[in-house]
N, C-alpha and C positions, 0 to 999 in steps of 0.2 A: 663124427656125427653119431648121436645116440639113437638106437632103434626105438626105444621107448618114447623119446621126444618126437621122433618122426611120426609114430602112430598118433601121439597126442595132437600134433600139428594137423595131420590129415583129418582127424575127428573134429578139430576146432573149425577148420575152414569149410567143411562140407555142409551143404544146405540140407542134406537129408541123411538118415542113418546109413552107415557103411558096414557091409558084411565083413566077416573075418576073411573071406575069400578075396574080396576087393582090397582090403588092407594088406593081404599077403602079396597081391600083385604090385601094389604101390611100393611096399618096402623090400620086396624080393626075398622075404623070409618065409619059412614054412608056416602053414596055417596053425600048427601046434604052438609054435613060438609066438605068433601074433596073439593067439588066445591067452597065453600066459602074460604077455605084455599088457593086454587090455585088462585082465584081472588085476594085475599089479597097479595099473592106473586107477582102477576103481577103488582099490584099497587106499591109495594116496589121497584121492579126492574125499573119501569118507573120513579118514583120520585127521584131516586138517580142517580148519574153519574156513570153508569156501562157500561161495554162493551158487555153485553148480554141482550137479551130479553127473556121472557117466552111467547111462542107463542102456539096457538091452531092449530093443523093440523087435517085432517080428522081421523087420527089414535089416536089422543090424544094430550097431552101437551109435549113440549120439550123446553130446553134452546137452543138458537141460538146466534151466534155473531151478533151484530148490524152491518148493512151494512158499516158504516163508519170505522169500525175497521177490517173488513173482510180481506182486501188486505194485511195489514201489519201483522196481526196475522196468516194469512194462512200459512206462512212459517213454523209454528210449527205443522200444521195439518198433518195427516198421509199420504196424497197424494201429498205433496209438492215436492216429488221426481220424478214427472212425466216429461218425456222429451217433447220437442216441438212436436215431431211426435205423441206421445201418446195424447197430448192435441188436436192436429189437428184432429186425428182420433175420439176422443171423441166429438169434436165439430161437425163433420160430422154426427155422430150418433144422437146427440141431435137435430140437425137442420132437419134431413131428416127421422127420425125414423118412422116406422120400415124400415130399410135399408138393402139391400142385401150386404153381405160381398164382393161380386164381384164388387159392385159399389165403395166401400171404396178402394179396391185394385186398381181400375182404377185411382182414385185420388191420392192415397198415394204410390202406388207401393207395391212390395212384402214384404217390412218391416212391412206393416200394419198387416200381419198375427201375428207377434210377439206382436205388439201393442194391438191387439184385445185380445190375450191370457192374457196379463198382466192386461188389463182393466177389463177383466172378473174375474181374480183372485182377484182383488181389490174390486170386488162387485159393480162396477159402471155400467157395461153393462151385458146383458145376450145375448147369441148367441144360437139360436135354429136351428137345422138342417132342411133344406128344399131342398129336391132334392140334387143337387150337390153343393149347396152353403149353407150359413147360413143366417138367418134373425136376425138382431141385433137391440136391443132397450136398452134404459137406464133403470136402476133399481130405486127403492125408495132410495137406498143408494146414487145415483147420486144427487137426489133432496136434500137429507139431507146434503150432503157434500157442495153443492153450495148454500144452503139456499134459493133456488128458485125453482119453478116448471119448468118443461121442456117447458110448454107453455109460461111462462114468459121469459125464456131464448131465445126461438124462436123469440118472439116479439123484444127482444133486438138485436138479430142478424139481423133481417129484418130492424130495425130502423137504425142500424149502416151502412148497405149497402147504405142507401139513402143519 
């Protein structure tokens, strides 16, 4: 069994980024060796014509779709079934977070209660009770799904308005 292939397999099946420490535990290799294997995998991915990148995040390493393939391949993703209303609700949360549920309802109407519940069930937002309303924010699952940080998405939204 190849150590490099084992590291690649672990990164591929993981739902979230994996730290070098965790990869070391999985493979039984020293962290220094795992780091070299990850860097070697990154080189392999970059030098070949592939639809994915191996990126480092604050939590560890993960495979992500390259931006140029994201739009067309997204139809296969687990959240491609979101309605326009859900996407609008999600964009309000991303742009204004933390945002009160009452603000979203003001923009979206009463259907937003259902949208919020569905988005929460999908793990894209979190809603915390605050008095008579809820305070809503995106989750790390949101950033993973869209392949960008919420700050980057906010910048894109602002740039699009201009």
